[in-house]
C-alpha positions as YAML, in Angstrom:
chain: A
units: angstrom
residues:
- id: 1
  name: MET
  ca: [142.64, 156.31, 88.04]
- id: 2
  name: LEU
  ca: [142.88, 152.88, 89.67]
- id: 3
  name: LYS
  ca: [146.04, 153.82, 91.51]
- id: 4
  name: ALA
  ca: [144.60, 157.03, 92.81]
- id: 5
  name: CYS
  ca: [141.53, 155.11, 94.04]
- id: 6
  name: GLN
  ca: [143.78, 152.48, 95.73]
- id: 7
  name: GLN
  ca: [145.82, 155.27, 97.38]
- id: 8
  name: ILE
  ca: [142.72, 156.86, 98.76]
- id: 9
  name: THR
  ca: [141.40, 153.59, 100.06]
- id: 10
  name: ASN
  ca: [144.81, 152.74, 101.61]
- id: 11
  name: LYS
  ca: [144.81, 156.06, 103.47]
- id: 12
  name: LEU
  ca: [141.33, 155.35, 104.67]
- id: 13
  name: LEU
  ca: [142.25, 151.84, 105.82]
- id: 14
  name: LEU
  ca: [144.90, 153.34, 108.12]
- id: 15
  name: GLY
  ca: [142.25, 155.48, 109.89]
- id: 16
  name: GLU
  ca: [138.82, 154.78, 111.20]
- id: 17
  name: GLY
  ca: [136.06, 152.86, 109.48]
- id: 18
  name: ARG
  ca: [137.90, 149.74, 108.36]
- id: 19
  name: ARG
  ca: [134.71, 147.87, 107.33]
- id: 20
  name: GLU
  ca: [133.41, 150.62, 104.96]
- id: 21
  name: THR
  ca: [136.83, 151.22, 103.42]
- id: 22
  name: GLY
  ca: [137.45, 147.44, 103.08]
- id: 23
  name: ALA
  ca: [134.17, 147.20, 101.10]
- id: 24
  name: LEU
  ca: [135.22, 150.17, 98.98]
- id: 25
  name: LEU
  ca: [138.60, 148.57, 98.28]
- id: 26
  name: LEU
  ca: [136.86, 145.32, 97.27]
- id: 27
  name: PHE
  ca: [134.62, 147.32, 94.88]
- id: 28
  name: PHE
  ca: [137.59, 148.96, 93.17]
- id: 29
  name: ASN
  ca: [139.42, 145.70, 92.88]
- id: 30
  name: ASN
  ca: [136.44, 144.04, 91.25]
- id: 31
  name: LEU
  ca: [136.05, 147.03, 88.91]
- id: 32
  name: HIS
  ca: [139.67, 146.72, 87.81]
- id: 33
  name: TYR
  ca: [139.27, 142.94, 87.36]
- id: 34
  name: ARG
  ca: [136.19, 143.32, 85.20]
- id: 35
  name: TYR
  ca: [137.73, 146.09, 83.03]
- id: 36
  name: GLY
  ca: [141.03, 144.18, 82.67]
- id: 37
  name: MET
  ca: [139.30, 140.87, 81.67]
- id: 38
  name: ASP
  ca: [136.96, 142.65, 79.20]
- id: 39
  name: MET
  ca: [139.87, 144.36, 77.40]
- id: 40
  name: GLN
  ca: [141.93, 141.27, 77.49]
- id: 41
  name: ARG
  ca: [139.18, 139.27, 75.74]
- id: 42
  name: VAL
  ca: [138.69, 141.95, 73.10]
- id: 43
  name: ASN
  ca: [142.49, 142.05, 72.51]
- id: 44
  name: ASN
  ca: [142.46, 138.31, 72.07]
- id: 45
  name: PHE
  ca: [139.80, 138.59, 69.36]
- id: 46
  name: ARG
  ca: [141.88, 141.30, 67.70]
- id: 47
  name: MET
  ca: [144.97, 139.18, 67.69]
- id: 48
  name: GLY
  ca: [143.11, 136.14, 66.30]
- id: 49
  name: ALA
  ca: [141.63, 138.35, 63.59]
- id: 50
  name: TYR
  ca: [145.03, 139.82, 62.79]
- id: 51
  name: ALA
  ca: [146.52, 136.31, 62.51]
- id: 52
  name: ALA
  ca: [143.78, 135.23, 60.09]
- id: 53
  name: LEU
  ca: [144.28, 138.44, 58.04]
- id: 54
  name: ALA
  ca: [148.12, 138.00, 57.99]
- id: 55
  name: ALA
  ca: [147.85, 134.33, 57.01]
- id: 56
  name: GLY
  ca: [145.54, 135.19, 54.13]
- id: 57
  name: LEU
  ca: [147.81, 137.96, 52.89]
- id: 58
  name: ILE
  ca: [150.86, 135.70, 53.17]
- id: 59
  name: ASN
  ca: [148.97, 133.01, 51.27]
- id: 60
  name: LEU
  ca: [148.03, 135.52, 48.59]
- id: 61
  name: GLN
  ca: [151.63, 136.48, 48.14]
- id: 62
  name: TYR
  ca: [153.28, 133.05, 48.13]
- id: 63
  name: GLN
  ca: [150.78, 131.40, 45.82]
- id: 64
  name: SER
  ca: [150.48, 134.20, 43.34]
- id: 65
  name: GLY
  ca: [150.72, 131.93, 40.30]
- id: 66
  name: SER
  ca: [148.13, 129.33, 41.34]
- id: 67
  name: GLU
  ca: [144.62, 129.13, 40.05]
- id: 68
  name: SER
  ca: [141.82, 130.78, 42.08]
- id: 69
  name: ASN
  ca: [144.30, 132.07, 44.59]
- id: 70
  name: LEU
  ca: [142.35, 135.21, 45.41]
- id: 71
  name: SER
  ca: [139.16, 133.24, 46.41]
- id: 72
  name: LYS
  ca: [141.21, 130.88, 48.57]
- id: 73
  name: SER
  ca: [142.99, 133.78, 50.26]
- id: 74
  name: LEU
  ca: [139.82, 135.79, 50.76]
- id: 75
  name: VAL
  ca: [138.38, 132.90, 52.89]
- id: 76
  name: LEU
  ca: [141.00, 133.92, 55.44]
- id: 77
  name: ILE
  ca: [141.22, 137.67, 54.79]
- id: 78
  name: ALA
  ca: [137.50, 138.51, 54.93]
- id: 79
  name: PRO
  ca: [136.72, 137.00, 58.39]
- id: 80
  name: GLY
  ca: [139.92, 138.43, 59.77]
- id: 81
  name: PHE
  ca: [139.07, 141.87, 58.51]
- id: 82
  name: LEU
  ca: [135.50, 141.72, 59.67]
- id: 83
  name: VAL
  ca: [136.29, 140.59, 63.20]
- id: 84
  name: LEU
  ca: [139.07, 143.19, 63.50]
- id: 85
  name: ALA
  ca: [136.70, 145.94, 62.35]
- id: 86
  name: PHE
  ca: [133.96, 144.58, 64.65]
- id: 87
  name: SER
  ca: [136.25, 144.69, 67.66]
- id: 88
  name: PHE
  ca: [136.49, 148.54, 67.45]
- id: 89
  name: THR
  ca: [132.73, 149.15, 67.71]
- id: 90
  name: GLN
  ca: [130.82, 149.29, 70.99]
- id: 91
  name: GLY
  ca: [128.38, 146.61, 69.95]
- id: 92
  name: GLY
  ca: [131.21, 144.36, 68.89]
- id: 93
  name: LYS
  ca: [132.99, 144.79, 72.20]
- id: 94
  name: ARG
  ca: [129.77, 143.90, 74.08]
- id: 95
  name: TRP
  ca: [129.16, 140.84, 71.95]
- id: 96
  name: MET
  ca: [132.76, 139.59, 72.41]
- id: 97
  name: GLN
  ca: [132.24, 139.41, 76.08]
- id: 98
  name: SER
  ca: [129.57, 136.65, 75.74]
- id: 99
  name: LYS
  ca: [130.26, 132.94, 76.06]
- id: 100
  name: SER
  ca: [128.54, 132.30, 72.72]
- id: 101
  name: ALA
  ca: [130.98, 134.66, 70.99]
- id: 102
  name: ALA
  ca: [133.88, 132.67, 72.56]
- id: 103
  name: ALA
  ca: [132.43, 129.32, 71.38]
- id: 104
  name: ILE
  ca: [131.70, 130.65, 67.88]
- id: 105
  name: SER
  ca: [135.15, 132.25, 67.46]
- id: 106
  name: LEU
  ca: [137.00, 129.17, 68.79]
- id: 107
  name: THR
  ca: [135.09, 126.94, 66.26]
- id: 108
  name: CYS
  ca: [135.67, 129.32, 63.42]
- id: 109
  name: GLY
  ca: [139.21, 130.02, 64.34]
- id: 110
  name: ALA
  ca: [140.06, 126.31, 64.44]
- id: 111
  name: LEU
  ca: [138.44, 125.76, 61.08]
- id: 112
  name: LEU
  ca: [140.30, 128.73, 59.57]
- id: 113
  name: LEU
  ca: [143.59, 127.49, 60.99]
- id: 114
  name: ALA
  ca: [143.02, 124.05, 59.57]
- id: 115
  name: TYR
  ca: [142.06, 125.60, 56.19]
- id: 116
  name: SER
  ca: [145.22, 127.76, 56.15]
- id: 117
  name: PHE
  ca: [147.32, 124.59, 56.45]
- id: 118
  name: ILE
  ca: [145.39, 122.73, 53.84]
- id: 119
  name: VAL
  ca: [145.48, 125.50, 51.24]
...
């Protein structure tokens, strides 16, 4: 869709009305920028959640003989699963665009990363 819109605006730029078509082109470029950044941020959340989930499952496998291994691994598995599931809902995608979500996830992600090395 974006390529089609850019082709239309490029055709219009070659003709008359450069000011109006320039504004239209700027609008479509901003629309693409916002959509691209939104999905990139959601994908970053998904990759972080997948990493926590994978680290928890790997920990569960490699420390299968140790005491209270399931509870230690669930500290990594549960947040990873919840964030991954949350990233597929519309409310979750909207929340992940906020700056507070970025701050919370960076803090929790750093704590989970440190915990995964300590355990």
